[in-house]
PANUBA-692196 format. One line per field, with one value per residue (C-alpha): residue number from 1; residue in one letter; y, z, x. Coordinates in Angstrom, 3 decimals, m for minus. Layout:
PANUBA-692196
seq (NUM,...) .
type (A,...) .
c2 (Y,...) .
c3 (Z,...) .
c1 (X,...) .
END
This chain:
PANUBA-692196
seq (1,2,3,4,5,6,7,8,9,10,11,12,13,14,15,16,17,18,19,20,21,22,23,24,25,26,27,28,29,30,31,32,33,34,35,36,37,38,39,40,41,42,43,44,45,46,47,48,49,50,51,52,53,54,55,56,57,58,59,60,61,62,63,64,65,66,67,68,69,70,71,72,73,74,75,76,77,78,79,80,81,82,83,84,85,86,87,88,89,90,91,92,93,94,95,96,97,98,99,100,101,102,103,104,105,106,107,108,109,110,111,112,113,114,115,116,117,118,119,120,121,122,123,124,125,126,127,128,129,130,131,132,133,134,135,136,137,138,139,140,141,142,143,144,145,146,147,148,149,150,151,152,153,154,155,156,157,158,159,160,161,162,163,164,165,166,167,168,169,170,171,172,173,174,175,176,177,178,179,180,181,182,183,184,185,186,187,188,189,190,191,192,193,194,195,196,197,198,199,200,201,202,203,204,205,206,207,208,209,210,211,212,213,214,215,216,217,218,219,220,221,222,223,224,225,226,227,228,229,230,231,232,233,234,235,236,237,238,239,240,241,242,243,244) .
type (M,R,R,V,E,H,V,M,G,F,P,V,S,V,R,I,D,D,E,D,F,P,E,A,P,V,D,G,L,F,A,W,L,R,E,V,D,A,R,F,S,P,F,R,P,D,S,E,V,S,R,L,D,R,G,E,V,R,E,A,G,P,A,L,R,E,V,L,D,L,C,E,E,Y,R,I,A,T,G,G,A,F,D,V,R,L,P,G,R,G,L,D,P,C,A,V,V,K,G,W,S,V,Q,K,G,A,E,L,L,S,A,A,G,A,R,R,F,C,L,N,A,G,G,D,V,I,A,S,G,G,P,W,R,V,G,V,R,H,P,E,H,A,D,L,L,C,A,V,L,D,L,A,D,R,A,V,A,T,S,A,R,Y,E,R,G,D,H,I,L,D,A,R,T,G,R,P,A,T,G,L,L,S,M,T,V,V,A,P,T,L,T,E,A,D,T,V,A,T,A,A,F,A,L,G,V,E,G,V,E,W,A,A,A,R,E,H,C,E,V,F,A,V,D,A,D,R,R,V,L,R,S,P,G,F,P,V,A,G,A,G,S,V,A,A) .
c2 (32.394,29.901,27.197,23.801,20.999,17.446,15.478,11.494,11.211,13.777,17.624,19.419,22.579,25.159,28.356,30.633,34.030,34.681,38.157,37.905,34.658,33.295,30.635,28.722,26.549,26.224,24.795,22.497,21.197,20.487,18.593,16.822,14.898,14.440,12.385,10.308,9.853,8.445,6.367,4.991,4.555,0.703,1.959,2.906,m0.309,1.845,2.718,1.826,m0.078,m1.665,m2.600,m4.046,m6.103,m7.311,m8.723,m6.416,m4.035,m6.081,m3.159,m0.657,2.962,4.541,7.074,3.959,1.930,4.475,4.247,0.226,m0.014,2.676,0.085,m2.767,m0.613,m0.618,m4.141,m5.021,m2.799,m3.731,m7.089,m8.045,m5.907,m3.297,m5.105,m3.310,m6.951,m8.898,m12.384,m11.914,m8.254,m6.669,m4.560,m0.916,1.359,3.922,4.598,5.552,7.235,9.769,11.404,10.988,12.864,15.503,15.923,16.117,18.761,20.770,20.781,22.114,25.229,25.264,24.995,28.049,30.169,29.455,29.849,30.535,27.894,24.996,22.715,20.052,16.923,15.314,16.373,15.351,18.726,19.672,23.060,25.621,28.845,28.871,28.198,27.157,26.235,22.696,20.572,16.987,15.671,13.740,10.089,9.836,13.379,14.848,18.584,18.217,18.450,15.896,17.854,21.356,21.796,24.407,22.993,24.835,23.212,20.005,17.303,15.825,13.266,10.950,7.535,6.504,4.313,7.912,8.025,4.781,2.402,m0.475,0.219,m0.865,m4.095,m6.109,m8.026,m10.572,m12.403,m10.348,m8.691,m5.263,m3.764,m2.487,m1.723,2.314,4.776,7.100,7.410,11.101,11.476,14.633,14.292,15.944,15.089,14.352,10.735,9.194,11.299,9.453,5.742,5.681,6.492,4.024,1.366,2.307,1.698,m1.588,m2.706,m1.639,m0.722,m1.499,0.662,3.478,2.884,2.039,5.058,6.958,4.965,6.580,9.034,12.679,11.458,12.296,10.417,11.001,7.983,7.441,3.257,1.673,1.985,5.522,6.031,8.657,7.943,11.092,10.628,13.919,16.034,15.977,19.712,21.118,23.999,27.671,30.756,30.632,30.817,29.232,26.480,26.264) .
c3 (2.780,5.031,6.411,8.642,8.668,10.563,7.843,7.099,10.122,9.594,9.248,5.693,5.540,2.569,1.595,m1.251,m2.113,m5.104,m4.256,m2.678,m3.600,m1.824,0.571,m1.369,m3.077,0.244,1.706,m1.393,m1.358,2.459,2.033,m1.241,1.522,3.836,1.028,0.471,3.909,4.301,0.927,1.170,4.541,5.385,9.373,8.304,8.463,6.310,3.635,0.012,0.156,3.458,2.231,m1.203,0.600,2.518,m0.694,0.309,m2.653,m6.203,m8.553,m7.484,m8.468,m10.742,m8.280,m7.017,m9.894,m10.919,m7.223,m7.757,m11.414,m9.577,m7.013,m9.902,m11.863,m9.086,m8.001,m11.428,m11.846,m8.545,m9.458,m6.442,m3.403,m3.636,m3.289,m1.105,m1.075,1.622,2.993,6.086,5.837,4.298,1.332,2.334,m0.918,1.817,m0.355,m3.202,m1.505,m0.137,m2.844,m5.672,m3.161,m2.276,m5.982,m7.008,m4.062,m5.554,m9.080,m7.667,m6.934,m10.014,m11.776,m9.676,m10.231,m7.628,m9.201,m6.630,m3.385,m1.644,m0.055,2.337,3.345,6.599,5.510,1.340,m0.206,m3.571,m5.292,m7.496,m9.166,m6.801,m6.548,m3.154,m0.565,1.042,3.868,3.532,7.252,8.572,8.620,12.246,14.550,14.017,14.617,11.388,7.632,5.615,2.400,0.965,m1.875,m4.289,m5.713,m8.756,m10.392,m8.789,m5.940,m3.023,m1.313,2.078,2.999,6.147,9.236,11.908,12.253,12.026,12.505,10.467,8.602,4.692,3.623,0.832,m0.283,m1.775,1.830,4.209,5.552,6.744,4.537,6.576,3.489,3.262,6.566,4.010,0.059,m1.006,m4.623,m6.231,m9.803,m11.655,m9.591,m5.402,m6.786,m8.633,m6.469,m2.880,m4.570,m6.058,m2.357,m1.168,m3.559,m3.822,0.031,m0.731,m2.556,0.031,m1.129,m5.526,m5.181,m5.088,m8.623,m9.873,m8.754,m10.373,m13.661,m13.925,m15.898,m14.802,m11.045,m8.843,m5.886,m2.050,0.109,3.182,3.937,6.764,6.789,6.829,3.452,1.193,m2.539,m5.052,m8.500,m10.269,m10.876,m7.479,m7.034,m4.020,m2.765,m4.473,m3.739,m3.181,m0.387,2.566,1.841,4.692) .
c1 (4.126,5.464,3.013,4.257,1.127,2.042,0.708,1.153,3.059,5.912,5.931,5.263,6.157,6.039,7.166,6.458,8.405,6.465,4.470,0.778,0.796,m2.915,m3.775,m5.832,m3.757,m2.007,m5.149,m5.959,m1.758,m2.359,m5.922,m4.524,m1.773,m5.109,m6.455,m3.658,m2.979,m6.418,m6.297,m2.906,m1.724,m1.054,m1.399,m5.154,m7.678,m10.240,m7.814,m8.189,m4.647,m5.413,m8.972,m7.424,m4.893,m7.845,m9.733,m12.699,m11.819,m11.223,m9.286,m7.475,m8.614,m6.483,m4.190,m3.825,m3.090,m0.068,1.313,1.572,3.074,5.553,6.006,6.610,8.862,11.438,11.166,11.866,14.903,16.387,15.991,13.367,15.466,12.571,9.208,6.104,4.769,6.692,5.813,4.142,3.433,0.598,1.102,2.612,3.427,4.518,8.301,6.402,3.795,5.342,7.700,4.718,1.599,3.968,5.424,1.421,1.044,4.292,2.711,m0.539,1.218,2.665,m0.574,m2.102,0.946,3.236,7.023,9.489,8.784,10.356,8.769,10.003,8.715,10.253,13.606,12.743,12.656,11.440,12.748,11.336,13.286,15.718,18.831,17.719,20.268,19.498,21.392,21.487,22.035,25.133,23.959,25.801,24.811,21.788,23.494,25.725,25.572,27.358,26.644,24.863,23.457,22.416,18.901,17.273,13.893,15.178,14.042,16.207,15.420,17.611,17.270,18.754,18.821,18.590,15.049,13.450,16.446,16.324,13.377,14.301,14.479,16.311,13.241,15.783,17.118,13.613,16.288,17.640,19.341,22.812,25.440,24.680,24.292,22.317,21.875,20.521,19.031,19.040,16.570,13.987,10.986,10.525,8.458,11.945,14.328,12.433,11.927,15.452,17.122,14.560,15.207,19.022,19.397,17.722,20.163,23.407,26.516,25.578,22.636,25.283,26.236,22.541,21.079,24.544,23.432,19.769,18.899,19.185,19.873,23.013,24.171,25.464,26.132,28.119,28.643,28.353,32.745,31.877,32.870,31.235,30.740,29.208,28.534,30.197,27.470,25.891,25.252,27.204,26.589,27.277,25.609,21.308,18.709,18.797,15.253,12.886) .
END
């Protein structure tokens, strides 16, 4: 089974190789992601995030509280480089919401019996079963890969400047983080892979060592001088299936 939908501003594709897997759990996956977009988008004035930021909601609901707790955990872990509350800007937890919500969606598929699937959310990938072969885009040439991975029951996320320019800020200075061209993190969940990649990018070059030191995380980074920095356990490809 394969399906692609545009949700939260990017394409989300799912490929499920389990025979005769039903449509209903996939419907549930995309319904969940649409719900997250409606509730947690800072770009929607009626979202829970926007209403909380304006003081119209006194307390975050349980799901948003979970996200905000993760945001605070990474703010502390990076010494303030990663922060979803920046002076002059509204509350924006998108850096955590994407990986967190897609990971929850993958867990919905697993609970419904899916065992071998690949979930790709705007280039960030959850690989269940496997191994799956996943490419990491070159930070300067869209038609090239700078790494190919073999993933099995893990997730990979990349933070970079090539899609949205200098959109990741070092909250310690309020200025764009420019020490890296790209940061790719492999972790057990996309919640961790995506948030660690963004937080490490905000830290700049020091973020490479910071991310590599986190338990169960492997990293591949290209710095502003185009040097490749890679942790020893980064899963370079052998044999496997090509991810959708």
